[in-house]
N, C-alpha and C positions, 0 to 999 in steps of 0.2 A: 504495501497500499503506500501510496508517493507520501511525504512527507511534506508540511508545513513550513515555508520561506519562515526565517526569523522574522521578519516586518510585519508576518502575519500573527494575531493576537488567537491564542485558542478559545473555545466554543465554551462560555457559562451555562451550567445547568438552563436560564431564561431565554436564552439565545438560542441552544438546542430545543426548547422543547415548542418556538416560535417556528421555528426552519422544520418541524416533523411531519405538516403534513405537504407544504412541499417536496418532500425525501418522499416519503409514500408515494405522492400522486407523481411520482417522477419530474418534476418542474423546476428543481431544484439548479442552482447553475452548477458546473461541475468543481467549482473551487470551493460552493458552499455544502455538494456530498462530502467532496475529502475530509474539511474540517469537522462535517456532523460524525463521519465513519472514526476520525482520530478520536472525537469526544466520548461517542459509545464506546469504546474500544475502555477506557477508563472509567467509566462513570456509569455503572449498574442500572440506578433508578432511570435516567434516557434509555438505555439501552431496553430494560425491560417493556418502555411504551410505547418503544419503538416496536417490537416487537408483535404486541399487542393490536396496534394499531394495523400496522400489516396484515393480523390476523383477523378482523373484523372487516378491512378493505375486501381481503379474499374472502372470507364467509359472505358480505352483503353481494362480490361479482359471481358469486356459484351461486347463489340463492335470486338472484334477479336480474342476470343477464342470460338467461335465457330465455326470456318473452319478446317475442316480437308484436309488434304495432298491426292489427287485424289489415287487411289489403287495402279495405273499403276505408276505414280512415287516412292511408296512404296516400291513396288516388285523391282524395277530396284535399289532404293538407297540396300535393303535387299541383292539381289542380286550381289551389287557391296564387299557388306560386306561379302557375303562369299569368293568370290575371292580374298579378302586380306587376310582369314585365310589359 
């Protein structure tokens, strides 16, 4: 795992908690991701929160991700979009 440069500060617990959702959603910058990963290596509290939030997101994805909109609804929306153009 890459190390942070000396001029970069280490994350504090509060900052790590604020970054958590960006990390879980895959929207953090590479620099934020590296700093986050380095922090959770030495912070059990943040590591456990990260694992819990990741597991919750995965459970929601498995439970809710398999439903598709009814074709009639899709057609209605597509027709409305065509009318806007």
